[in-house]
N, C-alpha and C positions, 0 to 999 in steps of 0.2 A: 350558631349551631351548624355543624357540618351536615351535609345531605347524606342520609344513610344509604341512598341509592344513587351514587354519582353517575351522571350520564355517560361518561367515558367508559367506565367499567361495564355498564349495561350494554353499550354498543359492542364492546369487545367480547361479551359472553354469548352473543347470539349472532347467527348469520344475518348479513344485511339483506335488504330487499333486492338489491342489485345482484347479490350472489344467488339468491333463490331464483330470480328471473333468469340469470345466466344458466343455472342448472336446468330449469324447465325448457329453456330454448334448446339446450343440447339434447334433452330427451325427445322433444317433439321433432327436432331435425332428424334424429335417428329413426323416428317412427315413419318417416317418409321413404326410408330405404327399402330394399327388397327383403322378402321374408327371411333370407339367410342371416340377416343381422338381428333377428329377434332375440336370440340368446344374449347378445351383447347389450341389447336394450334392457332386458330384464336384469342383467347383472348391474348395469348402471342404476336402475331403479332400486334394486336391493341395497346397493351401496349408499344411495341417497337416503334411504330409509334408516339404515343403520347409523348414519352420521347425523340423524335428526334434521336433515335438510327439508324433508317433507313429513307431514304427520301421518299417523296410521290410516286415517280415513282417506286422505288423498292417495296414499300408497295403494290401498285396497281398490280404489276406483280406477286408477291408472292400470293396475294389474288386471282388473276385470275387463277394461277396454281392450287390452292386448289379447286376453283370452277370447273375447268375442270375435276379434278379427281372425282368429284361427279356428273358430268353431263353425259348424254348419247347422242348418235348420233341423236336420235329422237328430242332432245331439240332444236337443231339448224339447222337441215338439210333443204335444199330447197325442199319443197313438190313436189310430182309428177306433180301436176297441173301447177307448175311454172317452170318446167324444160324446157330449150331450147334444143331441140333434132333435129337431122338430119335424114331424110329418105334416105337411101342409093339408093333408086330407082329414086330419083329426079335427073334431069339434073344438070350438074355442075354450070351453071349460076345461077340457083335457089339457090343452096347450098351456093354459094359465097355471094349472097345477104343476105341470112339468117345469115351467119357468120358475115358479116359486121354490120348488124342491131343489133345483140345480143352483139357483141363486147367481146366475151369470148375467151379464149385461148384454151379451151378444150370442146368438145361436145360429149355427148352420141350419138351413131348411132344405129338406129333400122331398122328392115326389116319386111315388111308386116304390122306389128302393133306396137304401141309404147311400148307395154309390152315386145316385143322381142328385147331386147338390145343385139347387137352383138359385141359391142366394143366401143372404144373411139377414136375420131379423133382430132389430134392436128392441130390447124389452121396453124401453121408454116410448118407442113409436107405437107399440101395441097398447100400452097403458093410456097413452094420450087419446087413442081412438076407440077403445074397447066399448064405450057406451053408445057409439054410433049404431043406429038400427040396421043400416045396410053395410056393415063393415066388410070390406074385401081384403082379406089377409094378404092375398097375392100382391096387392098394390103397395103393401108396406115392406115387402122383401127387397132389400138392396142387392146390387150386383156383388158377387163374391170375387175375391182376388185369389188366384191360383198360383202357387210357386213350387219349384222343384225342391226335393230333399237336399240337394247339394248347394243351395244358395247359402252364402256366408252371412252370418248374423249381422255384421257391421253394414253390409250392403242392404239387407232387409230393413234394418233400423232406419237407415237413410230414406229408403222408399216409403216406409210407414210415415215418417215425418213430412216428406214432400207431398204425398198423396192423401194425408190425413186419414189413413186407415189404421185400425187397431187389431184386426184379425185377418189371417190368411189361411186358406186351405192348402195343405201340402199334398202334392201328388208324386207318385213314384215314376220310375222310368217308363212304365207301360201306360201311364195316364190315369191310373186308379188312385182313389183317395188313400193317402197314407196317414194323415193326421191333421192337426191344426196347430197354429202358433199365434200368440198375441204379442202386442208391443210390450205388455207387462212382463211376459216371459223373457224377452230379450233384455229389458232394462234390469231385471233382477239378476242377470248374469254379471252386470256391472256394479250395481249399488247394493246387491243383496236383496233379501225378501222385502217387497214393498208392504208397508204397514197398512192395515185396515182395521175394521171394527173389532176383529178378533185379537189383534196384537196388543200386548201389554208391556208396560215398563217394569224394570226391576227383575229380580230373580225368582219371583213367585211363579209356580207352574201348576199349582192345584188350587182351584177356586170353588168354594162351596156354593151350591145353588139352593140346597135345602138340607135337612138332616140326613137324607139318604141319596143325595145326588150331587155330583161334582163335575165341573168342566176342567179338563186336564190337557196340557200340551203333550203331544206325542214324544217330545224330547225329554220328558220327565225321567230322572234317574229311577231305576227300578227299586233301589233300596229306599229312596225317599217315598215312592209310591206305596211300597209295602208298609213302611212305618206309619204313614199318615192315614191310610185306609185300612190298616190291619189286614193286609193281604199277604199272599205267600207266592208271588211270582218268582220264578227261578232267577237268581241273581248271578250265578256263575257264568252262564252262557251269553247273557245279553246285558247291555248297558242301559238301554232306554225302554220305556213301555212300547214305543212305536216299533222298535226292533224286535221285541218279543212278539208283538201282534202280527208282524209280517211273517215271522217264522211259524206261528200258529196257523195262519191262513194259507201259507205256502205260496204267497204271491204278494204283490204290492197292495196294501189295503185300499179299499174304495169307500166312498161315502155310503153309509147305511150298513156296512159290515158290522156284525156284532159277535163278540166272543164272550162266553160265560165262564167265570173262574172264581173259585173261593167265595161264592155267594154274590159276586159282582157281575153285572152285565156291562161290558165295555163296548161302546158303540162309536164308530168313526163318524164324526159330524162334519169334518172338513178334511180334504185330501187333495193332492195334486197328482201329476202323472208319475211322480217319483217316490212319494212317501205319504204317510198319514200326517196330518198337521194338528188337528184338535179332536179330542175324545170326550164323550159324555159317559160318566160312570155312575151306575145306579146300583144301590144295594138292595138285594131281594129282601122283602119284608115277609118273614115267615109267621103266619098266623097259627097260634097254638090250637091244637084240636079241641073241639068242644068236649066237655065232660060227658062221658057215655052214661046214660041213665042206668041205674042199678036194676038188675033183673032178679035180685033176690026177693023172695016172698017174705 
């Protein structure tokens, strides 16, 4: 019986490993050139993708790496107004509540005023020592790393890896606090959003929690949202629930923001510096009025 998949034809139908290696060698050789060659690098990358010499995931990552080398910290940092910070003078129960609400692993710590950042507190350090009777919070605060807004992301990523840091405080040209940036922020520019416990597989975007509560991704199409939850959000001006929500608020949504519409309370439960990510939607339960006793004699 003849082989239905002859080896010779298979080899001829796909690029050899050596040709792939040769292409990547050419791409990376060009990456070492001066910035004026970046357009030709991207053109070569686009051509390789169109010819199926590299898959979509590799194409996206290499393109992301190129974009990172052209971007600066100020392009993606969390601005000062959105920073979750801890006041070292606050009592421990208050700080624990703030840490739980923000759900970050690292927090800038300030003293007297928010501009005076004295270091970084890791939530795990505090949790490890919080039962100690003579806990000195100041002893848990690690030195902060300060970087300028103009630092390129590829340089910062290399420094993060070498120094084993995951968060840096961004300062402006006058030495004032401008924002913060994490290693995750930089990596997401290359590989896309990093998955965590909120991320889901598949195309589902609305997840029932009870008969009157749902967890909803902010990228949910408005028409799907309206159909599923029997709502009437405007469909002509906005594509997603997150886009509509930002317009309603007149700014980038923040964690804890709530908008009421069509008998629904739409709360932002997760957001980053650029957009809302996850929403919790609750339907108002209207209790019918009790029967009024008759006054007739």
